[in-house]
C-alpha positions in Angstrom: 0.0 0.0 0.0 2.6 2.6 1.1 4.8 1.8 -2.0 1.9 2.9 -4.2 1.8 6.4 -2.6 3.7 8.8 -4.8 4.6 11.7 -2.4 4.2 13.1 1.1 0.9 14.9 0.1 -0.7 11.6 -0.9 0.7 9.9 2.2 -0.8 12.5 4.5 -4.1 12.2 2.6 -4.0 8.5 3.2 -3.7 9.2 6.9 -6.6 11.7 6.7 -8.9 9.2 5.1 -8.4 6.6 7.9 -8.2 8.7 11.0 -11.0 8.4 13.6 -11.8 10.6 16.5 -9.1 10.5 19.1 -10.2 8.9 22.4 -9.3 11.2 25.3 -7.9 9.3 28.3 -6.2 12.3 30.1 -8.2 13.6 33.0 -8.0 16.6 35.4 -10.4 16.1 38.3 -10.2 18.6 41.1 -12.3 21.3 42.7 -10.4 23.9 40.5 -10.9 22.1 37.2 -12.7 19.1 35.8 -12.2 18.0 32.2 -10.8 15.3 29.9 -8.2 16.0 27.3 -6.1 14.2 24.6 -2.7 13.3 26.0 0.5 12.8 24.0 -0.1 9.0 24.1 -3.6 9.4 22.8 -2.5 11.4 19.8 0.4 9.0 19.1 -1.8 5.9 19.4 -4.2 7.5 16.8 -1.6 8.7 14.3 1.5 6.6 14.5 0.1 3.3 13.1 -1.3 5.2 10.1 1.9 7.1 9.5 3.8 3.8 9.4 1.2 2.4 7.0 1.6 5.4 4.7 5.4 5.4 5.0 5.7 8.7 6.9 8.4 9.5 9.5 8.8 12.8 11.3 11.4 14.5 13.5 12.2 17.9 14.9 14.4 19.6 12.4 14.9 22.9 14.1 14.2 25.0 17.2 14.2 28.8 16.9 13.1 32.0 18.8 13.9 30.4 22.2 12.8 32.6 25.1 13.6 31.5 28.6 12.3 33.3 31.6 12.8 32.8 35.4 10.2 34.4 37.6 9.0 34.1 41.2 5.6 33.8 42.9 4.8 34.6 46.4 2.2 32.8 48.6 1.2 34.2 52.0 0.5 31.7 54.8 -0.2 32.7 58.4 1.3 36.1 57.7 4.5 34.6 56.3 5.5 35.0 52.6 6.8 32.0 50.8 8.7 32.7 47.5 8.9 30.0 44.8 11.0 30.1 41.6 9.6 29.0 38.2 11.1 28.7 34.8 9.3 29.3 31.5 10.4 28.4 28.0 8.8 29.4 24.7 10.2 28.3 21.3 9.2 27.6 17.7 9.7 24.0 16.7 9.9 22.9 13.1 9.0 19.3 12.3 9.8 17.6 9.0 7.4 14.9 7.7 9.1 12.6 5.2 7.6 10.1 2.8 10.3 7.5 2.9 9.6 5.9 -0.5 9.5 9.0 -2.6 11.9 11.0 -0.3 9.5 14.0 -0.5 8.9 16.1 2.6 7.2 19.1 4.1 7.9 21.1 7.2 5.4 22.3 9.7 6.0 24.7 12.6 4.4 25.1 16.0 5.1 27.1 19.2 5.7 25.2 22.4 5.5 26.6 25.9 6.5 25.0 29.2 6.5 26.2 32.8 7.9 24.3 35.7 9.3 24.8 39.2 12.3 22.6 38.5 14.0 21.8 35.2 11.2 20.3 33.0 10.1 23.5 31.1 12.0 22.5 28.0 10.5 19.0 28.0 7.0 20.4 28.4 7.5 22.9 25.6 8.7 20.2 23.2 5.8 17.8 24.1 3.3 20.6 23.6 4.7 21.5 20.2 4.6 17.9 19.0 1.0 17.5 20.2 0.0 20.7 18.4 1.8 19.7 15.2 0.1 16.3 15.0 -3.3 17.7 15.9 -3.2 20.5 13.3 -1.3 18.7 10.5 -3.8 15.8 10.4 -6.8 17.9 11.7 -7.4 15.4 14.5 -10.8 15.4 16.2 -10.3 15.4 19.9 -13.1 17.5 21.3 -10.5 19.8 23.0 -11.3 23.4 21.9 -9.1 26.2 23.4 -11.9 28.7 22.6 -14.3 26.9 24.9 -14.4 27.4 28.7 -13.9 23.7 29.4 -13.6 20.4 27.6 -15.9 17.5 27.7 -16.9 16.9 31.3 -15.6 13.8 33.1 -18.1 11.1 33.9 -17.3 9.9 37.4 -18.0 6.4 38.6 -19.6 5.9 42.0 -16.3 5.0 43.7 -14.2 7.7 42.1 -12.6 10.2 44.4 -12.8 14.0 44.0 -10.9 16.9 45.5 -13.2 17.1 48.5 -14.1 13.4 48.8 -13.7 11.1 51.7 -10.7 8.8 52.0 -10.5 6.3 49.2 -8.3 3.9 51.2 -8.6 2.9 54.8 -5.0 2.1 55.5 -2.0 4.3 54.7 -0.1 1.3 53.4 -2.7 0.8 50.7 -2.3 4.2 49.2 -0.4 4.6 45.9 2.9 6.6 45.8 2.6 10.1 44.3 5.1 10.3 41.5 6.1 13.3 39.4 7.3 11.4 36.4 6.3 8.3 34.5 9.4 6.1 34.6 8.6 4.6 31.2 8.0 7.8 29.2 9.8 10.4 31.4 6.7 12.6 31.1 5.0 14.3 34.0 2.3 12.1 35.5 -1.4 13.1 35.3 -1.6 12.9 39.2 1.1 15.4 39.6 -0.4 17.7 37.0 -3.7 17.6 38.8 -2.1 18.3 42.2 -0.4 21.4 40.8 -3.7 22.7 39.6 -5.3 22.0 42.9 -2.6 24.0 44.7 -3.2 26.9 42.4 -6.9 27.0 43.2 -6.5 26.5 47.0 -6.1 29.8 48.8 -4.9 28.4 52.1 -3.4 25.1 51.0 -5.2 23.2 53.9 -7.8 21.4 51.8 -5.3 20.5 49.1 -2.8 19.1 51.6 -5.6 17.1 53.3 -6.6 15.6 50.0 -3.0 14.7 49.1 -2.3 13.1 52.5 -5.5 11.1 52.4 -5.0 9.7 48.9 -1.2 9.2 48.4 2.0 8.1 50.0 4.7 10.7 49.8 8.4 10.4 49.5 10.4 13.0 51.5 11.5 14.9 48.3 7.9 15.0 47.0 6.5 16.0 50.4 9.1 18.8 50.7 8.2 20.1 47.2 4.5 20.1 47.9 5.1 22.0 51.2 7.2 24.5 49.3 4.4 25.0 46.7 1.6 25.6 49.2 3.7 27.2 51.9 2.7 24.7 54.6 5.1 23.3 57.2 4.3 20.9 60.0 
């Protein structure tokens, strides 16, 4: 099939014709925000098999207009100011899509932006740019519309926990560990993303800390970082 395709444009049309709506598995579920979204894995699962079938490969061929900023935020807790540093990176990424059999190609650009309190701003920017390029290049249907106030609401099961829910587990030993990164992909975990959004929406930090403590086991570094973000010390 792929050998019959004459150039990159026909190859991309082949992908267009076979693409279905992307199934969103990413979820943010907190008192501050509740919505589903298409994760990087969702997009790759939808597009990659069809790109292989059509003989398309892609890679980042250039990064330009890099802007890196370091800024501080201040939270006040019990009359005491807590200052946290954050890094922000914005850049234009160019991706080259190549049809391997005809050696024809096109380049598509996207802007990526990443913000982090440690050293992951560059990784987040690159991931965002890749997702946007795939979404726009193949006109993927995800239901995620940046012009809307919120995405498709999450349907909760009867035993799902929310920000203000009761304890999901009875024993501390039964709780899952809260991890920042997925060891397989190196990407930020959905749990950690949700926790950060919770902290932003919690004025005092007390409710957020209670939810985290009730639903996760924390390593010392993770516990210290959360305390730093919400300005809460025991």
